[in-house]
VOGU-3710 file (C-alpha; in Angstrom, 3 decimals, decimal comma):
1> makfnvkifk> 2,529/16,334/189,531  0,843/19,142/187,607  -0,906/21,812/189,615  -4,580/22,312/188,745  -5,493/25,958/188,124  -9,002/26,739/189,393  -8,870/30,419/188,379  -10,100/29,705/184,848  -13,236/28,000/186,224  -13,903/30,939/188,539
11> dilkektkag> -13,638/33,316/185,578  -16,009/31,211/183,472  -18,614/30,952/186,226  -18,685/34,694/186,992  -20,473/37,465/185,134  -20,350/41,234/185,348  -23,354/42,954/186,890  -24,649/46,389/185,907  -22,552/47,885/188,696  -19,425/46,265/187,206
21> vlkysqgrvy> -19,051/43,757/190,033  -18,150/40,160/189,210  -20,426/37,588/190,823  -21,230/33,954/190,220  -23,919/33,366/187,604  -26,540/30,960/188,871  -27,209/29,553/185,390  -23,529/29,015/184,672  -22,972/27,219/187,971  -25,964/24,929/187,358
31> lfvsfvlyfl> -24,780/24,244/183,801  -21,300/23,386/185,059  -22,630/21,056/187,771  -24,958/19,245/185,347  -22,088/18,949/182,842  -19,792/17,392/185,450  -22,495/15,000/186,699  -23,348/13,976/183,122  -19,801/12,919/182,331  -19,366/11,349/185,757
41> slgiisiksf> -22,384/9,121/185,146  -21,060/8,224/181,681  -17,735/7,352/183,295  -19,432/5,099/185,827  -21,281/3,283/183,060  -18,067/2,895/181,050  -16,129/1,491/183,999  -18,928/-0,885/185,012  -19,350/-2,135/181,436  -15,826/-3,574/181,480
51> spdskidiel> -16,422/-5,719/184,552  -17,907/-9,118/183,658  -20,099/-9,419/186,762  -21,549/-5,905/186,829  -24,795/-5,523/188,763  -25,815/-2,038/187,666  -29,328/-0,991/186,740  -28,820/0,384/183,236  -32,386/1,707/182,978  -31,920/3,864/186,056
61> ikviiealqy> -28,666/5,270/184,712  -30,349/5,987/181,346  -33,070/7,972/183,115  -30,454/9,951/185,049  -28,467/10,673/181,873  -31,577/11,832/180,005  -32,533/14,112/182,895  -29,035/15,605/182,932  -29,195/16,148/179,162  -32,448/18,072/179,535
71> amvlfggyvf> -30,943/20,083/182,391  -27,901/20,985/180,286  -30,120/22,132/177,416  -32,282/24,176/179,779  -29,384/25,862/181,570  -27,450/26,319/178,317  -30,435/28,059/176,764  -30,766/30,241/179,841  -27,081/31,173/179,927  -26,417/31,606/176,214
81> ggkfikavkv> -29,897/32,737/175,144  -29,394/36,241/176,492  -26,064/36,547/174,725  -27,665/35,392/171,466  -30,426/38,002/171,778  -27,845/40,739/172,455  -25,864/39,664/169,373  -29,001/39,778/167,210  -29,794/43,262/168,521  -26,277/44,489/167,763
91> igskkedk> -26,381/43,045/164,246  -29,828/44,508/163,659  -28,817/47,967/164,902  -25,780/48,013/162,592  -27,974/47,316/159,575  -30,315/50,164/160,528  -27,398/52,591/160,918  -26,379/52,108/157,276
//
Protein backbone atom coordinates (compact mmCIF):
# COMPACT_ATOMS: atom_id res chain seq x y z
CA UNK A 1 0.00 0.00 0.00
CA UNK A 2 1.30 3.46 -0.89
CA UNK A 3 2.35 5.70 1.96
CA UNK A 4 0.58 9.07 2.06
CA UNK A 5 2.98 12.01 2.41
CA UNK A 6 1.48 14.77 4.56
CA UNK A 7 4.54 17.04 4.31
CA UNK A 8 3.34 18.65 1.08
CA UNK A 9 0.06 19.70 2.75
CA UNK A 10 1.96 21.17 5.70
CA UNK A 11 4.11 23.19 3.30
CA UNK A 12 1.07 24.47 1.40
CA UNK A 13 -0.77 25.50 4.56
CA UNK A 14 2.17 27.43 6.06
CA UNK A 15 3.38 30.92 5.25
CA UNK A 16 6.47 32.88 6.19
CA UNK A 17 6.01 35.69 8.68
CA UNK A 18 8.03 38.92 8.73
CA UNK A 19 10.40 37.30 11.21
CA UNK A 20 11.00 34.43 8.76
CA UNK A 21 9.13 31.88 10.87
CA UNK A 22 6.81 29.42 9.15
CA UNK A 23 3.34 29.24 10.69
CA UNK A 24 -0.04 28.00 9.56
CA UNK A 25 -2.04 30.53 7.55
CA UNK A 26 -5.57 30.82 8.86
CA UNK A 27 -6.99 31.59 5.41
CA UNK A 28 -5.21 28.67 3.79
CA UNK A 29 -6.42 26.24 6.45
CA UNK A 30 -10.02 27.44 6.07
CA UNK A 31 -9.76 27.22 2.28
CA UNK A 32 -8.41 23.67 2.52
CA UNK A 33 -11.15 22.58 4.94
CA UNK A 34 -13.92 24.08 2.78
CA UNK A 35 -12.38 22.46 -0.31
CA UNK A 36 -12.33 19.03 1.35
CA UNK A 37 -15.90 19.39 2.66
CA UNK A 38 -17.13 20.55 -0.76
CA UNK A 39 -15.84 17.46 -2.53
CA UNK A 40 -16.94 15.21 0.32
CA UNK A 41 -20.51 16.47 -0.03
CA UNK A 42 -20.34 15.99 -3.81
CA UNK A 43 -19.10 12.45 -3.20
CA UNK A 44 -21.99 11.74 -0.86
CA UNK A 45 -24.47 12.97 -3.44
CA UNK A 46 -22.81 10.88 -6.16
CA UNK A 47 -22.87 7.71 -4.07
CA UNK A 48 -26.47 8.23 -2.95
CA UNK A 49 -27.62 8.93 -6.52
CA UNK A 50 -26.68 5.39 -7.56
CA UNK A 51 -28.85 3.72 -4.93
CA UNK A 52 -32.43 3.23 -6.14
CA UNK A 53 -34.07 3.82 -2.74
CA UNK A 54 -32.12 6.89 -1.65
CA UNK A 55 -33.80 9.02 1.01
CA UNK A 56 -31.58 12.10 0.89
CA UNK A 57 -32.81 15.67 1.01
CA UNK A 58 -31.30 17.10 -2.16
CA UNK A 59 -32.35 20.67 -1.34
CA UNK A 60 -30.44 20.60 1.92
CA UNK A 61 -27.33 19.28 0.19
CA UNK A 62 -27.66 22.00 -2.49
CA UNK A 63 -27.74 24.68 0.21
CA UNK A 64 -24.65 23.19 1.86
CA UNK A 65 -22.79 23.02 -1.47
CA UNK A 66 -23.66 26.63 -2.31
CA UNK A 67 -22.48 27.78 1.12
CA UNK A 68 -19.20 25.91 0.67
CA UNK A 69 -18.75 27.47 -2.78
CA UNK A 70 -19.16 30.95 -1.31
CA UNK A 71 -16.73 30.06 1.48
CA UNK A 72 -14.13 28.85 -1.03
CA UNK A 73 -14.45 32.07 -3.03
CA UNK A 74 -14.17 34.17 0.12
CA UNK A 75 -11.14 32.35 1.52
CA UNK A 76 -9.53 32.09 -1.93
CA UNK A 77 -9.86 35.84 -2.39
CA UNK A 78 -8.40 36.39 1.06
CA UNK A 79 -5.46 34.05 0.50
CA UNK A 80 -4.61 34.90 -3.10
CA UNK A 81 -5.74 38.53 -3.11
CA UNK A 82 -2.67 39.71 -1.23
CA UNK A 83 -0.39 37.85 -3.60
CA UNK A 84 -2.17 39.41 -6.58
CA UNK A 85 -1.73 42.91 -5.14
CA UNK A 86 1.98 42.25 -4.52
CA UNK A 87 2.39 41.05 -8.12
CA UNK A 88 0.68 44.18 -9.45
CA UNK A 89 2.96 46.36 -7.32
CA UNK A 90 6.06 44.56 -8.59
CA UNK A 91 4.95 44.89 -12.21
CA UNK A 92 4.08 48.55 -11.70
CA UNK A 93 7.42 49.34 -10.04
CA UNK A 94 9.34 47.71 -12.92
CA UNK A 95 7.56 49.92 -15.44
CA UNK A 96 8.42 53.04 -13.43
CA UNK A 97 12.10 52.04 -13.22
CA UNK A 98 12.42 52.07 -17.02
